[in-house]
C-alpha positions as CSV (number, residue, x, y, z in Angstrom):
1,M,84.3,106.4,91.6
2,A,82.4,107.3,94.3
3,R,83.1,107.8,98.1
4,D,81.8,105.2,100.4
5,P,79.1,107.3,102.5
6,G,80.2,106.7,106.1
7,R,83.9,105.4,105.0
8,D,87.1,106.5,104.5
9,S,87.1,104.4,101.6
10,V,86.4,104.7,97.5
11,L,83.8,102.7,95.6
12,L,85.3,101.4,92.7
13,E,83.3,99.9,89.1
14,L,84.9,97.5,87.9
15,R,83.6,96.0,83.9
16,P,84.7,92.4,83.2
17,I,86.5,92.5,80.0
18,G,85.8,89.2,79.2
19,V,85.6,85.7,80.9
20,V,88.1,82.6,81.1
21,R,87.0,79.1,79.7
22,T,89.2,76.1,81.5
23,G,88.2,72.5,82.8
24,F,88.0,73.6,86.1
25,T,84.4,73.5,87.6
26,E,85.0,73.7,90.9
27,A,88.1,74.7,93.2
28,A,88.9,71.5,94.8
29,G,91.7,69.8,92.4
30,T,92.1,72.8,90.6
31,P,96.0,73.6,90.2
32,I,97.0,76.3,93.4
33,Q,99.3,78.3,90.8
34,P,100.0,78.5,87.1
35,V,103.6,76.5,87.6
36,Y,101.3,73.5,88.8
37,A,98.9,73.7,85.7
38,S,101.3,72.9,83.0
39,R,98.8,69.9,81.5
40,S,95.6,72.5,81.8
41,E,94.3,74.9,78.8
42,G,92.0,77.2,78.6
43,E,90.4,79.9,76.7
44,V,90.3,83.7,77.5
45,V,87.1,85.4,75.6
46,V,87.2,88.7,75.2
47,D,84.0,90.9,74.6
48,E,83.9,92.2,71.3
49,A,84.3,96.1,72.1
50,F,88.0,95.2,73.5
51,A,89.0,92.7,70.7
52,P,91.3,95.6,69.3
53,A,92.9,95.8,72.4
54,L,94.5,92.4,71.7
55,D,96.7,93.6,68.4
56,D,100.4,92.6,69.0
57,I,99.8,90.5,71.9
58,E,100.9,87.5,69.8
59,G,104.8,88.4,70.5
60,F,104.6,87.5,74.0
61,E,105.1,84.2,75.5
62,R,103.1,84.4,78.6
63,V,100.4,87.3,79.2
64,W,99.1,88.1,83.3
65,L,95.5,87.6,83.6
66,L,93.9,89.3,86.3
67,Y,90.5,88.4,87.4
68,W,87.9,88.3,90.0
69,M,87.4,85.4,92.5
70,D,83.8,85.1,92.2
71,R,83.3,81.9,93.9
72,V,85.6,82.3,97.0
73,G,84.4,82.4,100.6
74,G,84.8,85.9,102.4
75,F,87.5,88.1,103.8
76,E,89.6,86.3,107.1
77,P,92.5,88.3,108.0
78,R,94.6,85.1,109.3
79,V,94.3,81.7,106.9
80,V,96.0,78.5,106.7
81,P,97.3,78.2,102.7
82,Y,97.6,75.2,100.8
83,R,101.5,75.3,100.8
84,D,101.6,75.4,105.3
85,T,99.9,74.1,108.1
86,R,100.5,77.1,110.3
87,E,98.4,80.1,109.9
88,H,99.7,83.3,108.4
89,G,98.5,87.0,108.1
90,L,96.2,86.8,104.6
91,F,98.3,89.3,102.9
92,A,101.6,87.1,103.7
93,T,99.6,84.3,101.7
94,R,98.4,83.7,97.9
95,S,94.8,82.9,99.6
96,P,91.8,83.9,97.4
97,C,89.9,85.1,100.4
98,R,90.9,88.5,99.8
99,P,88.7,91.7,101.0
100,N,89.1,92.4,96.7
101,P,89.2,88.9,95.6
102,V,91.3,90.1,92.7
103,G,93.7,87.1,91.1
104,L,96.5,87.2,89.2
105,S,98.0,84.2,87.0
106,A,100.9,84.4,84.3
107,V,99.6,81.7,81.9
108,R,101.7,80.5,78.5
109,L,99.9,82.3,75.3
110,L,99.5,79.4,72.7
111,S,97.7,81.3,70.1
112,R,95.1,84.6,69.6
113,E,92.0,83.8,67.2
114,G,90.4,86.5,66.7
115,R,88.8,87.5,70.3
116,V,90.2,84.3,72.0
117,L,93.3,83.5,73.2
118,R,94.2,80.0,74.0
119,V,96.7,79.8,77.0
120,A,98.2,76.9,79.1
121,D,99.2,77.0,82.3
122,V,96.1,77.7,83.4
123,D,94.7,77.8,86.9
124,I,91.4,79.5,86.8
125,L,87.7,78.5,87.4
126,D,85.8,78.0,84.5
127,G,83.6,81.3,83.8
128,T,85.7,83.6,85.8
129,P,85.2,87.0,85.4
130,L,88.2,88.4,83.0
131,L,89.3,92.0,84.6
132,D,92.4,92.7,82.6
133,I,95.4,91.4,80.3
134,K,98.7,92.5,80.7
135,P,101.8,91.0,78.8
136,Y,104.5,89.6,81.1
137,V,108.1,90.7,80.5
138,P,110.9,88.9,82.1
139,E,113.0,92.3,82.3
140,F,109.7,93.7,84.8
141,D,108.2,90.4,86.3
142,A,110.9,88.2,87.1
143,H,112.9,88.4,90.7
144,P,113.9,84.8,91.4
145,S,116.9,86.2,93.8
146,S,114.0,87.5,95.9
147,R,113.3,86.5,99.5
148,A,109.8,84.6,99.9
149,G,109.2,84.8,103.9
150,W,107.8,82.1,105.9
151,F,107.2,79.8,102.2
152,E,111.0,79.1,102.3
153,D,110.5,77.1,105.3
154,R,106.8,75.8,104.5
155,T,105.4,72.4,105.8
156,E,103.4,71.5,103.0
157,D,103.8,70.8,99.1
158,R,100.2,71.0,97.9
159,R,99.8,71.8,94.2
160,V,95.9,71.4,93.8
161,A,93.4,73.4,96.0
162,D,91.3,71.3,98.2
163,G,88.2,73.8,98.5
164,R,88.8,74.8,101.6
165,F,88.9,78.5,100.4
166,H,85.6,77.9,99.3
167,G,83.7,76.7,102.2
168,D,83.1,78.2,105.7
169,A,85.8,80.4,108.1
170,T,86.5,76.7,109.9
171,R,88.1,75.3,107.1
172,R,90.1,78.3,106.2
173,T,91.4,79.0,109.4
174,G,91.0,75.9,111.5
175,R,88.7,77.4,114.6
176,R,85.3,78.8,114.8
177,S,84.3,82.2,114.3
């Protein structure tokens, strides 16, 4: 970790621990969340050095995958998300065009074969760098009665991506920069 000269921020160095393999090669047509990806399966291939860290993971039905969204467009402070037609502040959405494009998906764990996890309900592009894996624990991770802000009054029911966050800013915000 190092300080960014001239800025009040810290530079972080991240090292991928593996790669996610799926049938999704481009954003358009990819499910926008794991809940909409029930027919999709993929593999999480962990680098050999991290294989022992997978021990005991087989007992979990779901795992969180944290990954680097390496093919999204740049940061936009306001976006029109997939599930609405109105613009919102980025941090009130799940848009991938973030200052640090870290993705988070709760996928179903089907099996482990050595350093490979077979997963289902995957909404991630093929070849995406994997940053971390954590077990999904319902006692900690499920809060079904939580408020969901603008999402409760959304105007769109889109379930797959249309590529808007992998193109130019006009497609993300509906206006020219």
